[in-house]
C-alpha positions as CSV (number, residue, x, y, z in Angstrom):
1,X,-15.2,-9.6,-8.1
2,X,-12.3,-8.2,-9.3
3,X,-11.2,-5.5,-6.9
4,X,-12.1,-7.6,-3.5
5,X,-9.7,-10.4,-5.1
6,X,-7.1,-7.8,-5.9
7,X,-7.0,-6.2,-2.7
8,X,-7.0,-9.7,-1.0
9,X,-4.5,-11.4,-3.1
10,X,-2.6,-7.6,-2.1
11,X,-3.4,-7.5,1.9
12,X,-2.1,-11.5,2.2
13,X,1.6,-10.6,0.0
14,X,1.1,-7.5,2.8
15,X,0.8,-9.8,6.1
16,X,3.3,-12.2,4.5
17,X,6.0,-9.1,3.7
18,X,4.9,-6.1,4.8
19,X,8.1,-3.7,3.1
20,X,7.6,-5.2,0.3
21,X,6.0,-2.1,-1.3
22,X,8.5,1.0,-2.7
23,X,8.7,3.8,-0.1
24,X,6.9,6.4,-1.6
25,X,7.1,9.4,1.2
26,X,9.6,9.3,4.2
27,X,10.1,11.6,6.8
28,X,11.9,11.1,10.4
29,X,8.6,9.8,11.9
30,X,6.7,7.4,9.4
31,X,7.7,6.3,6.1
32,X,5.1,5.7,3.6
33,X,4.8,2.5,1.3
34,X,3.0,2.0,-2.5
35,X,2.2,-1.1,-3.2
36,X,0.7,-1.3,-7.7
37,X,-2.3,-4.2,-8.2
38,X,-2.0,-4.1,-11.1
39,X,-4.9,-5.4,-12.6
40,X,-7.6,-3.1,-11.4
41,X,-4.7,-0.4,-11.4
42,X,-5.2,1.3,-7.9
43,X,-2.1,2.1,-5.7
44,X,-2.8,1.1,-1.6
45,X,-0.4,3.1,0.4
46,X,0.3,1.9,4.0
47,X,2.3,2.3,7.0
48,X,4.5,-1.0,8.0
49,X,5.3,-1.3,11.9
50,X,8.1,-4.0,12.0
51,X,8.3,-4.1,15.6
52,X,4.7,-5.7,16.1
53,X,4.3,-6.7,12.8
54,X,1.2,-4.1,11.9
55,X,0.2,-2.5,8.6
56,X,-1.3,0.5,8.9
57,X,-3.5,1.1,4.9
58,X,-3.7,4.8,4.8
59,X,-5.0,5.3,1.3
60,X,-6.0,3.2,-2.0
61,X,-5.8,4.9,-4.8
62,X,-6.5,4.9,-8.7
63,X,-3.3,5.5,-11.0
64,X,-5.3,7.9,-13.3
65,X,-5.5,10.6,-10.9
66,X,-1.9,11.1,-11.7
67,X,-1.0,12.4,-8.7
68,X,-0.4,10.3,-5.4
69,X,-2.8,10.9,-2.4
70,X,-1.9,14.4,0.1
71,X,-0.3,12.5,3.2
């Protein structure tokens, strides 16, 4: 399934290079990044925690929605 394959590839990319997405929203307390999945036209919005090596996905959003999610 295309969506699953694209999502798994993106998850692997984030595992290897968690800061590879562009910064989407940043405050003093959090930094949300965005990674485009071009074949299915979705963005993954996520937070990367360098100290622990964790990535927390906060939204999975289609580009046709025009605006990004409320974070």
